[in-house]
C-alpha positions in Angstrom: 17.8 -6.2 -7.2 15.1 -2.7 -7.2 13.8 -2.0 -10.3 13.3 1.6 -10.0 15.9 3.4 -11.0 18.6 5.5 -8.1 17.2 9.3 -9.0 20.1 12.5 -8.0 19.2 15.6 -8.3 21.9 18.4 -8.9 22.3 21.9 -9.6 25.5 24.5 -10.8 25.2 27.6 -8.7 27.6 30.6 -10.7 27.5 33.8 -12.9 27.1 32.9 -16.4 27.0 28.8 -15.7 23.8 29.0 -18.4 26.2 26.9 -21.3 28.5 25.2 -18.6 29.6 21.5 -20.2 29.3 19.7 -16.6 25.3 19.5 -16.9 25.5 17.1 -19.9 29.1 15.4 -19.2 27.1 14.2 -15.8 23.8 13.3 -17.2 25.3 11.9 -19.8 27.4 9.4 -17.3 24.0 8.6 -15.5 22.7 7.6 -18.6 25.4 5.2 -18.7 25.1 3.8 -15.5 21.2 3.5 -15.4 20.9 6.5 -13.0 17.7 8.7 -13.2 20.3 11.4 -13.4 18.8 15.4 -13.6 21.6 18.5 -13.7 20.8 21.4 -13.6 22.5 25.0 -14.2 21.6 28.0 -11.3 22.5 30.9 -12.9 23.6 33.5 -10.6 23.1 35.9 -13.5 19.7 35.1 -15.2 18.0 35.2 -11.7 19.8 38.3 -11.2 21.4 37.1 -7.9 24.5 38.1 -6.7 26.8 35.8 -4.6 26.1 36.4 -1.5 22.1 34.8 -2.1 24.3 31.4 -2.6 23.0 30.5 0.8 19.8 31.1 0.2 19.6 28.2 -2.8 21.8 25.9 -0.8 18.6 26.3 1.8 16.4 26.1 -1.2 18.0 23.3 -2.8 18.1 21.4 0.3 13.6 22.0 0.9 13.5 20.6 -2.7 15.3 17.5 -2.2 18.9 18.1 -4.6 21.5 16.0 -3.7 24.2 18.3 -3.6 25.3 21.5 -5.8 28.4 22.3 -8.1 29.3 25.8 -7.2 31.0 28.1 -9.4 32.1 31.8 -9.0 31.7 34.2 -7.2 30.4 31.3 -4.9 33.5 29.0 -3.5 34.6 31.1 -0.4 30.7 32.6 -0.4 29.4 29.1 0.1 31.7 28.2 3.2 29.9 30.1 6.0 26.8 28.1 5.1 27.5 24.7 5.2 28.2 22.2 7.7 30.8 20.1 7.1 34.6 20.9 5.2 37.1 17.9 3.6 40.4 18.2 4.8 41.4 19.3 2.0 38.7 22.4 0.6 39.6 23.1 4.3 43.1 23.7 3.6 42.2 25.6 0.0 39.6 27.4 1.8 37.5 26.9 -1.5 34.6 24.9 -2.0 33.1 23.5 -5.5 31.3 20.8 -4.8 28.1 20.2 -1.9 26.8 17.6 -0.9 23.4 17.6 0.8 22.6 14.1 2.5 19.8 14.2 5.9 20.4 17.5 5.9 23.8 18.2 6.6 25.3 20.2 3.9 29.6 19.2 3.0 31.9 21.4 0.8 34.4 19.5 -1.2 37.5 20.3 -3.7 37.2 19.1 -6.6 39.1 21.2 -8.7 42.2 20.2 -6.5 41.3 16.6 -7.2 40.6 16.7 -11.2 43.9 18.7 -12.1 45.4 15.7 -9.2 43.6 13.2 -11.7 44.8 14.5 -14.5 48.4 15.5 -13.9 48.4 11.0 -13.0 46.8 10.3 -16.0 47.7 12.6 -18.7 51.8 13.4 -17.8 52.0 10.1 -15.8 56.2 10.3 -16.4 56.1 14.7 -15.9 59.4 15.7 -13.7 57.8 17.3 -11.0 60.6 19.2 -9.0 60.4 22.2 -10.0 57.1 23.9 -11.6 56.5 27.9 -13.0 53.0 28.2 -12.5 51.4 31.5 -14.4 48.3 32.4 -12.5 47.6 32.5 -8.9 43.5 32.8 -9.0 41.0 30.3 -7.8 42.0 28.0 -10.0 45.8 27.9 -9.9 45.5 28.1 -5.7 43.2 24.8 -6.2 46.1 23.7 -9.0 49.6 25.3 -7.3 47.8 22.4 -4.1 46.8 19.6 -6.3 50.7 19.9 -7.9 53.1 20.4 -4.2 50.7 17.3 -3.2 52.0 15.5 -6.0 55.2 16.0 -4.9 56.4 19.4 -6.7 59.8 20.3 -4.7 59.9 24.0 -6.0 57.3 25.4 -7.3 57.4 29.7 -8.3 54.2 31.3 -8.6 53.8 34.4 -11.8 51.5 36.9 -11.0 50.9 39.9 -12.2 48.6 40.9 -8.8 51.8 40.8 -6.7 50.7 41.5 -3.3 47.6 38.7 -4.2 50.4 35.6 -5.7 52.6 37.1 -2.8 49.4 35.7 -0.3 49.0 32.7 -2.0 52.2 31.6 -2.0 53.0 32.5 2.1 49.9 30.0 2.4 50.9 26.9 0.7 54.7 27.1 2.4 52.8 26.9 5.9 50.3 23.7 4.4 53.3 22.6 2.6 56.6 23.7 4.7 59.0 20.3 3.1 58.5 22.5 -0.4 59.2 25.7 -1.6 57.1 28.0 -2.5 58.1 31.2 -3.9 55.9 34.8 -5.3 57.4 35.9 -9.1 57.0 38.4 -11.5 55.9 38.0 -15.4 59.8 39.9 -16.0 61.8 36.9 -14.3 59.9 34.0 -16.2 63.1 34.0 -19.1 65.2 33.2 -15.8 62.6 30.6 -14.8 61.9 28.8 -17.2 65.3 27.5 -18.0 65.5 25.6 -15.2 61.9 24.4 -14.8 60.5 21.4 -15.7 57.5 22.0 -16.3 54.8 24.8 -16.9 51.1 25.1 -15.6 48.9 27.5 -17.1 46.1 29.0 -14.6 44.9 32.2 -16.4 42.0 33.9 -19.1 44.7 34.3 -21.6 43.5 31.4 -24.4 40.3 31.4 -23.9 38.1 32.7 -27.4 37.8 36.0 -25.3 40.8 36.1 -24.5 43.4 34.4 -27.5 46.8 34.3 -26.8 50.0 33.7 -25.6 50.4 34.0 -22.2 53.7 33.8 -22.2 57.5 34.1 -24.6 56.8 31.2 -27.0 60.7 30.8 -27.6 60.5 30.2 -23.9 59.3 26.9 -24.2 61.8 23.9 -24.5 61.2 20.2 -26.0 61.7 19.2 -22.5 59.6 21.0 -20.7 55.8 19.6 -20.4 53.7 21.9 -20.9 49.6 21.9 -18.9 46.9 24.2 -19.5 43.7 24.6 -17.8 41.7 26.6 -20.2 39.4 24.4 -22.0 37.5 26.7 -24.9 38.9 26.2 -27.1 40.2 23.0 -26.5 43.4 23.5 -28.2 44.8 26.6 -27.0 47.5 29.0 -28.6 49.4 27.5 -25.5 48.7 23.4 -26.3 49.4 24.2 -29.7 52.8 26.0 -29.6 53.9 23.9 -27.0 53.1 21.1 -28.7 55.0 22.0 -32.3 57.8 22.8 -30.2 57.8 19.2 -29.1 56.2 19.4 -25.3 54.2 16.8 -24.0 50.8 18.3 -23.1 48.2 17.8 -20.8 44.3 19.7 -22.3 42.4 22.1 -20.1 40.0 19.0 -20.9 41.6 16.9 -18.6 40.9 19.1 -15.3 37.5 20.5 -16.5 37.0 16.2 -16.7 38.5 15.2 -13.6 37.0 17.4 -11.8 33.4 16.4 -13.2 34.4 12.7 -12.9 35.6 13.3 -8.8 31.6 15.1 -8.1 30.1 12.8 -9.8 31.6 10.2 -8.2 30.4 11.9 -4.9 27.3 12.6 -5.7 26.5 9.6 -7.1 28.2 6.8 -4.7 29.5 5.5 -8.5 32.8 5.0 -9.6 32.9 7.2 -13.3 34.6 6.4 -16.2 36.5 9.0 -16.8 37.9 7.5 -20.7 33.9 7.7 -21.7 33.5 11.4 -20.0 36.3 12.5 -22.0 35.4 11.5 -25.4 31.8 12.6 -24.2 33.4 16.3 -23.5 35.1 16.2 -26.6 31.7 15.6 -29.0 30.9 18.3 -26.6 33.8 20.7 -27.7 33.9 19.7 -31.2 29.4 20.8 -31.4 30.2 24.3 -29.8 33.4 25.0 -32.2 31.0 23.7 -35.4 28.5 25.7 -34.4 30.5 28.9 -33.1 
């Protein structure tokens, strides 16, 4: 075995990514595996660049010897035209959050989708998936809906405050998953939908530190429901807390954050990450943030 540690140079491109917990998660797992692993945020806001600069940044990263980039808002769609290839999931989703740079070729992956799938399988292994209500049909919501349908959800009720976006997303998913029923709904329909649902997945900003509150009436939650949130700052959102109090099985947003990071680590390095160890480190990082705040 070579005594020279294999090295990896990775970046994260997006708006406001400097405080992201993804770089320290990746670097710690690299340390644990004996890799030289350096992960740098490339913050478009700090650089004064628009999302459309992602193509130039990709070219620069390839020239500078980066092994890959994670891509976040507002570049997940914008990056696609600059890539040489897409994985089937990324192509079907029309969104990329992970790019590998190998032998001059740029390949786009989507670990938001696989990360939520892993989170669901690991955190709620016995969840009934016949009928699910999902709040939020934006970028992250698209990946989550795709993961839910891939996992075997038979009826998916998509609820969004933007009816046009919701209808478009439901129509796209219905084409991709002809064996399932995907229906665009409004928040006004929730009282009729929740009694028939097995579970609820939350993919809107409500519950974040800057957007406190509940995304639906707590009275609609029954103990038989399982509830998954993708918000992880704070890790215990009001939805997670209330659902737990009402006897629901709960999946916190940290599960998806760790799932997508673990999948990206595997794609970048070819090494199998220790997802449980990464979750432990992630929870340490979140706790330290909350103490500092």
